[in-house]
N, C-alpha and C positions, 0 to 999 in steps of 0.2 A: 313464341309460345314458351320457350325456356325461361325468358325473363319474367313472364306472367306467373309461371309455376314457382319460380324462386321468390317472387313478391308474395304469393299466397303462403308459401312456407314461412317466410319471415313474419308475416302477419299472424299466422297460427302460433308460432313460437312466442311472439310478444304477448298474445292473448293468454297463452298458457302461463307465462311468467307472471303476468298481472294477477291471474287467479291464484297462483301459488303464494305470491306476496300478500294477497288479501286475506289469506287464511292465518297469517301471522304465526306460522309454526315455530314453536320454541325449540324443537329438536330437529336438526338437519344433518345430512351426511355430505361431507366434502371429500372428494378424491384428489390425490396429488399425482400428477404425471410430469415427468421431467425428460427433456430432450437436450442433446448437445450437438452442435454443428461447428465445423471449422469456418473461420472467416475467409473471405476472398473467393468463395465459390460463386458460380455464375447465377444470373437471374433465373428464377424458376426451379432452383434446386429443391427437391423434396426433403423436408426436415423430418417428417414423420406423420403418423395418423393418430388423431385423438381416439383413445380407447383401444388401439391395436397393440401398441408396445406395452411391456410390463410396467404397471404403475408402481409408485411407492406404497400406495395403500394396499392392504391385504386382499381386498376383493376387487374383481375386475370392474372397471367403470361401465356405466350404461352406454348403449350404442347410440349412433346419430339418428335423427338430425339434431343439431345443436344451435343454440343462440349464443353468439360470441360477444362477450363483454370485456373489452380491454381494460387493464389497469391504467388509471390516469397517468399520462406522461411516458408510457412504455413504447410509443411509436408503433404499435402493432398494426394499425390501419395503414400506415404509410410504407412499412418495411416488409410486411408479410401478406400472403394471400391464404385465406382459410376457406375451404369448401365446407359449408355448413351441412350439406347433405351426406358427405362422405367422411368428414373430419380430417381431410388431407391438409397439411400445412406446407406451404411453399414460400420461398423468398421472393420478394418483389424487387429487391435491389441486391447489389453485391455487399454482403454484410461485412462490417469493419469493427473488430473488437475494440479498437482504440476510440471509436466514435460511440459505440453502444455495445456493451458486453452482455446484456440481459434483457429478455422480453418476458412478459407475464400477462395472462388473460384468463378469464373464467368461461368455460363452455357449459351451457345449461341445456340438458336434454329434456325430453318431454316428461320424464319422471320427476324433474325438479331437483335432482341431486347434483350439486355443483361439482364440476371437474376443474380444479385449478391447474393450469398448464404453465410450466416454467421452462424457458429455452435459454441455455447458456451458449454464448459464442466462444468457441475455443481459439486460443491465441496461436498464430502462425508467425514465422519469422519473415515479416513483410516490411520491417523498418530497419534501416541501417543506423548505427551510432552517428550522432551529429554533434559537432562542436558548435558552440554559440557564435563563434567568429572564425573565418578561414585563416586569419593572421593574428599573431600576438607578438609584441615587442617588449623585451626585458633587458636589464643591464646587470652585469656582475663586475665588481672590482677585480683587478687581476690577481690580488692576493687573497681572494675569498677562500676560506679553509675548505678542506675536503669534507664531503658529506653535507655541506650547506644545502638547504632545500629552498625552492621557490615554487609557490603554488601556481599551477596552470589551470586554465579553464577546462573542466571535464566535459567529455562527450556524454550525451544523454540519448537513451534509446526508449521508444514508446512501448516496445515489446516487454514481456515479462520473463522472469526466471532465467533459464539458460540462454534465451534469445536476447537478453539485455546485454549491455557492454560488459565484456569479460577481461580484456587485456589491452595494453598499449605497447607500441613499439616505435623506436626511432629508426626510420627507414633510410634516411640519407642525411648528409651534412655534419655528422658527428666526427669531425676531424680529430685524430689521435684518441678517439674514445673519451673525450673530455667530459661527457655528461652521461647520466643514466636516469631511468625513470623509476619511480615507486608509486604505488597506488594502494588505496584502501577503500572499502565500502562502508558507508555509514547507514543510519537507520532509514534514511529516505531512499535507499536502494541505489544511490548514485555511486559510481566508481570514481572517487576523487583522484586527481593526478598531481604529482609533484615532480619537479626537475631537480636533480641533485648533481653536485660537482663530483666528478669521478676521479680527478687527479689535481694537477696544478695548472692554473691558467696563466698564460704569458701574452700580454698585449702586444709586445714587440714581434712575437712569432705569429700569432693568430688573433687579430683584433676583432674579428666578426665571425659569427656562426649563423647558419640558416638551417634549422632542423626541420625535417619533414616527419611529423608524428602521425601515426595511424592508430585508430581505435577499432577493435574487432568484437563482434558478438560471438555467441556460442553455436551458431547455426552450422550446417554442413551443406555446402561450403559457407564459411562465415561472411557476413556482410561487414563493410568497413566504412569509416569516415576519416577524413584527414584534416590536419591543421599545420601551418608553417609557423615556427617560432623563430623570430629573428633576435639574436643575442649580440649585444655590444659589450666588449670588454673595456672597462674604464681604467684609467691610470690611477694608482693608489693615492697620489698627492691631491687628487680632485675630490676626495670623498670624506664625509664625516663618519664617525663611528656608526656601526650598523646594529640595528636591532631587528632580528628576524621575527616579524609579526605573525601571529596566528591567523588562520583563515577568517575567524570571526572578528579580528581587530579588537579583542577584549582587554588587551594590556598595552601599557605604554611605559617608556623608561626615560628617566632624566639622564641626558648624555653626560652631565658633569658629575652628578652624585651617584648614578647607577641605581637609583631607587625605582623599583617596578611598581606600577600602580594599576588598579583595575579601571577600565574604561566603561564596561557594561556589566549589568548584573550577571552573576554566575548561577547556574542551576545544576545541582548535584545529580538530579535524575537524568539530565541530558548528557552531561559529560563530567566525570569526576576527576580527571587528570588532564592538565594542559602542559605540553612540553615546548620549551622555547630555547633558542640558541642566541647567546649574546657574544658579540665580538668587541673587545676593547683594544684600542690602538693608541700608541704614544705619538708625540709630535716631533720626533727626530727626523733628520734628513733621510735616513733609511729607517722608516718607522717599524717598530716591533709591535706584535699583537699577540693576544691570547684569546682563546675561545672557552666559554663556559656554557654548559648545558644545564638549563634550569627546568626542574619538574615541579609544577604547582598542583598540589592535591586539594580538592574542594571537600570540605567537611559537610556532612548532611545535617540539616535541621528539620524539625518536625513541621513542615510547611504544606503538607498535603493531607486532606481529610480522607478517611477510609470511604470507599464506596461499597454499597450493599446491593446485591442482586438477589431477588427472591423468586424462586421457581416453584410453583405449585405442582404437585404430582398427580393432579387429576388428568383425565384423558384429554381434555381440551385446554389444560394449563390454566384453568380459571380457579379463583379462590372458593372452592366448595368441597364438601365432604358428605358422604352418605350418612343418613341418620342411624344406620345399623353398623357403623364403623366400630371396630373393637379397640379396646385400650391397647396402645402400643403400635397402632397402624400409622405409617408414615403419612405426613400431610404436606410438607414443603421442605425445600432445601435452600439454605442461605449461603451465598458466596460473598466473602469479604475480601476486597483488594485494597492494599495500601502501598503506594509507590515508595514511601519512606521506610518500608521494612528492609531487613538486612538482605534478603533476596530481592531480585529485581521486581517481581510481581508475586508476592506471597498470597496464597489462597487459603482461607480458613473455611472449611465446610462444616456447617452446623445443621443437624437434622432434627426437626421438631417432631414430636410424637403426640398422639392423642393420649392424654393422661387422665381425662375425666371418665366418668362411667358412661354407660350406653347413652348415645345422643337421642333426644326425643324431639322431633320436628315440631310437634304441637306445643311443647312447653317453651322452646326458644329456638328461633330459626337462624339467628346469627350469633357468632362468638367472636370476640375481639381478643387477640393474643398479642403481647408485646415482648420483645427480647432485646436487651441492651448489650451492645458490644463495648466493653471497657476500653479506654484509651491505653496505648502502650508507649506513647512518646514521653 
């Protein structure tokens, strides 16, 4: 009997929706209701009730029953259970933010006023930092200068913010404190890792190191991942002059002339300074060497077009204005972005105003306005 009643309710809602659509109403009301739930909770966890919690819209949304229309591709049907007669929303699976962070659907009551429901899955610390490989092998000449860097594979964490990778440590194998770690975070939010010489290497004393390196996130307690770095110390007579390559391998050096060349195109907007370390060594029986630190600054050229975003100030953000608008009333806001500006992302806000006399709908229904942004390059 319950299934027959639910079928009749669905049929009634669909008929009501068809009647509403057939009227082709030009003015409709849409309510917005937002929910947030932590990932990892059990199957059947109640997320909320449609129409019960405080919506974003100023007026309370209409009561159930509802016809549920999922947004295409949002996996509402497979991941959520929605009671159309009560508006209760439950999870059908254990939600995972790293797999899907957002759900959206429209609930249509008998009144025909849409309720847009948005569900955000909140991140929890359920992923540990992970190195791409458990082992890494590198070599250093025994007379490598102090502070020389060698890039290591960074650990990546699928969680966000403080739950992402926060620090690295050498846990064991660092005999005589010969090495130290340094790290920096780039725009992709990855904490990149470098191994640096902390003192002087002596192949006759310690020809091999096996460092256990651990990466930690910011959870309480922190989750961690590990990698072993095996380091072989080379005899200096077996090595050619060294050029400390950048991570992107964008530069090369002529070992005889010392000329530094560009291997790949450079982009000022991505990175405006590249720092290199060059080691020069003579051919004596006891070779002498010197180190030079090279800083390469990239100059900017006007290679990016400005982008313009136009935001209309009407209630539904559509390009329209009332015919009784007064001179001086705001119509739209223009936001201009140019990556080539002196600041990283400069914004220029321009506000257009109604400058004509009283608008008369019967005399002219549409007006075309143009505004030219002059180049600054």
